[in-house]
C-alpha positions in Angstrom: 205.7 -23.2 158.6 205.8 -23.4 154.8 203.2 -22.0 152.4 201.8 -25.0 151.3 201.2 -25.9 155.1 199.6 -22.6 155.9 197.1 -23.1 152.9 196.1 -26.5 154.2 195.6 -25.5 157.7 193.3 -22.5 156.6 191.4 -25.4 154.7 191.1 -27.6 157.5 189.6 -24.8 159.7 187.4 -22.9 157.5 184.5 -24.7 158.5 184.7 -24.4 161.7 185.3 -20.6 161.6 182.5 -20.2 159.0 180.3 -22.3 161.8 181.5 -19.9 164.9 181.3 -16.6 162.6 177.5 -18.1 161.6 176.6 -19.2 165.4 177.1 -15.3 166.1 174.0 -14.6 164.4 171.8 -16.8 165.8 169.6 -15.8 168.3 168.5 -17.9 171.3 164.7 -16.6 172.2 163.6 -15.6 175.7 160.0 -16.5 176.9 158.6 -15.0 180.1 154.8 -15.0 181.6 153.1 -12.0 182.8 152.9 -11.2 186.3 150.6 -12.9 188.6 147.7 -10.3 189.2 146.8 -11.9 192.6 150.8 -12.2 193.5 151.3 -15.6 193.5 153.7 -17.2 191.4 153.3 -18.6 188.2 155.2 -21.0 186.6 155.9 -22.8 183.1 157.5 -25.8 182.9 158.3 -27.3 179.3 159.8 -30.6 178.7 162.1 -31.6 175.5 161.4 -35.0 174.3 164.2 -35.1 171.9 164.9 -38.5 170.8 165.6 -42.1 172.4 163.7 -42.9 175.6 161.4 -41.5 178.6 162.7 -40.5 181.9 160.0 -42.3 183.7 161.1 -40.6 187.0 160.0 -37.2 185.7 156.8 -38.6 184.2 155.8 -40.2 187.3 156.7 -37.4 189.4 154.4 -35.2 187.3 151.6 -37.4 187.5 152.0 -38.2 190.9 152.0 -34.3 191.6 149.8 -33.2 189.6 152.6 -30.7 187.8 151.7 -29.1 184.6 154.2 -29.3 181.6 154.2 -28.4 177.7 156.1 -31.4 176.1 157.9 -30.6 173.0 158.3 -33.9 171.5 159.9 -34.7 168.0 158.8 -37.3 165.3 162.0 -39.3 166.1 160.6 -40.0 170.0 156.9 -40.6 169.0 157.9 -43.2 167.0 160.3 -45.1 170.1 157.5 -44.0 172.8 154.4 -44.7 172.2 153.7 -45.7 175.6 154.7 -42.5 177.4 152.6 -40.6 174.7 149.8 -42.4 175.6 150.1 -41.7 179.3 150.5 -38.0 178.6 147.3 -38.1 176.5 145.3 -40.0 179.1 146.2 -36.9 181.2 145.0 -33.9 179.1 144.8 -31.4 182.0 148.5 -31.8 183.1 150.1 -32.3 179.3 150.3 -30.0 176.0 151.9 -31.8 173.5 154.1 -29.3 171.6 155.9 -29.7 168.2 159.9 -30.0 168.6 160.6 -31.4 165.2 160.5 -33.9 162.5 164.3 -35.0 163.2 165.7 -33.1 166.0 167.5 -30.9 163.3 168.2 -27.1 164.2 165.5 -25.0 162.5 168.1 -22.7 160.7 168.7 -21.8 157.0 172.0 -21.5 157.5 174.7 -24.6 156.9 175.8 -24.3 160.0 176.4 -27.0 163.1 174.5 -25.9 166.6 176.1 -27.9 169.3 177.6 -30.5 167.1 173.8 -30.9 165.4 173.8 -30.0 161.8 171.2 -27.4 161.1 168.4 -27.5 158.5 170.4 -25.2 155.9 167.5 -24.4 154.0 164.2 -22.8 154.4 162.8 -25.8 152.3 164.4 -27.8 154.9 163.4 -25.9 157.8 159.8 -26.1 156.5 159.9 -29.9 156.2 161.3 -30.1 160.3 158.7 -27.7 161.6 155.9 -29.1 159.4 157.0 -33.0 159.6 156.8 -32.7 163.3 153.2 -31.0 163.5 152.4 -33.9 161.1 154.0 -36.7 163.5 152.5 -35.5 166.1 148.4 -35.8 164.2 149.8 -38.8 163.4 150.2 -40.5 166.5 146.5 -39.0 167.5 147.8 -35.8 169.2 146.4 -32.4 169.4 147.2 -29.7 166.5 150.4 -28.4 167.7 150.7 -24.0 167.9 154.2 -23.8 169.8 157.3 -24.8 167.9 160.8 -25.5 169.3 163.6 -26.4 167.7 166.6 -28.3 168.3 169.3 -26.6 170.6 166.3 -23.8 170.7 168.4 -21.2 168.4 167.3 -19.8 165.0 168.2 -17.2 162.6 166.2 -14.2 162.1 165.0 -15.7 158.4 163.8 -19.0 160.0 161.9 -17.6 162.2 160.1 -15.6 160.2 159.3 -18.8 158.3 158.2 -20.8 161.6 156.0 -17.6 162.5 154.5 -17.6 158.6 154.0 -21.7 158.9 151.3 -20.7 162.2 154.0 -21.5 165.0 154.9 -18.9 167.9 158.5 -19.8 168.8 158.7 -21.1 172.2 162.0 -19.5 174.3 162.4 -19.9 177.8 163.9 -18.0 181.0 165.9 -21.0 182.9 168.0 -23.2 181.3 167.3 -26.0 183.9 169.2 -28.7 182.7 171.8 -27.8 180.3 170.8 -30.5 177.8 170.7 -32.5 180.3 174.0 -32.8 181.0 174.4 -30.6 184.1 174.5 -32.5 187.7 171.5 -33.3 189.5 172.4 -30.3 192.2 173.0 -28.1 189.4 169.4 -28.8 188.1 167.8 -28.9 191.3 169.2 -25.3 192.4 168.4 -23.8 189.2 164.4 -25.3 189.1 163.9 -24.0 192.8 165.2 -20.7 192.3 162.3 -20.1 189.4 160.4 -16.8 190.3 156.9 -15.6 189.2 156.8 -15.6 185.1 159.8 -17.9 184.3 160.0 -20.6 181.6 161.9 -23.4 182.4 163.2 -25.6 179.7 164.5 -29.1 180.9 164.5 -32.6 178.9 162.2 -35.9 179.6 164.5 -38.5 177.1 167.2 -39.1 178.8 166.5 -41.4 181.4 170.1 -42.4 183.0 171.2 -38.6 182.9 171.3 -37.3 187.2 169.6 -34.0 185.6 166.2 -35.9 185.7 166.4 -36.8 189.4 167.6 -32.8 190.5 164.9 -31.8 188.2 162.1 -34.0 190.0 163.7 -32.5 193.1 163.5 -28.9 192.2 159.9 -28.9 191.0 158.9 -30.7 194.4 160.1 -27.5 196.2 158.8 -25.4 194.0 155.2 -27.1 194.7 155.8 -26.9 198.1 156.4 -23.3 197.8 152.7 -23.1 196.5 154.1 -22.4 192.9 151.4 -22.8 190.2 152.2 -24.4 187.6 150.8 -23.4 184.3 150.9 -24.6 180.2 151.8 -22.4 177.5 148.5 -22.9 176.4 146.9 -21.4 179.0 149.0 -18.4 179.9 149.2 -14.9 179.3 153.2 -15.4 177.9 155.5 -12.4 176.9 158.5 -12.9 174.3 161.7 -11.7 173.7 
């Protein structure tokens, strides 16, 4: 291979190498609930509503079975899902609405891509994503959010400090139930059904055509049959990473 071709190849792969190196500095916070004092099993179900539409299989199952959940919504999702949001607001005993950002942009202040998503790239852009998400919830009639989960749920150290300085707690998790809603139904069901006392589950409620949604419902119903208590983040004593 001649020197010119070597240089062209290096230039071609430079962004990928930069992203890979930077991605190694990102963190994915974990979150657990404190152990139940009475010996029961408490689990926090958190669902991301990134964009697109609403998985009515999940929303209906939660309402019908009185399963509490913390829903992280984006401004994009709120614009397209007024009916689903109205259902959630009509059940304040079940649903806690929290901040998933304005436009589902990873809250990372470095110029990287996370799972194919272009990150905010600066602290100013992180601010816009976080504050814009909170403003969208208020505009839609929701309560002031206190938790934030960024797109892809990964951050760098400076963006974590910035989010906390804006008054938000960063919501990690301990069980990734659906792999971004891309896992098969059986795998999602198995992961959810294996939840133990103190686990915080992350899954998605915005992919109605994906098989993972059906698996999530089956896993949740297994937990309910076991006598698991579902709690929202606002009601729980939690510990982080």
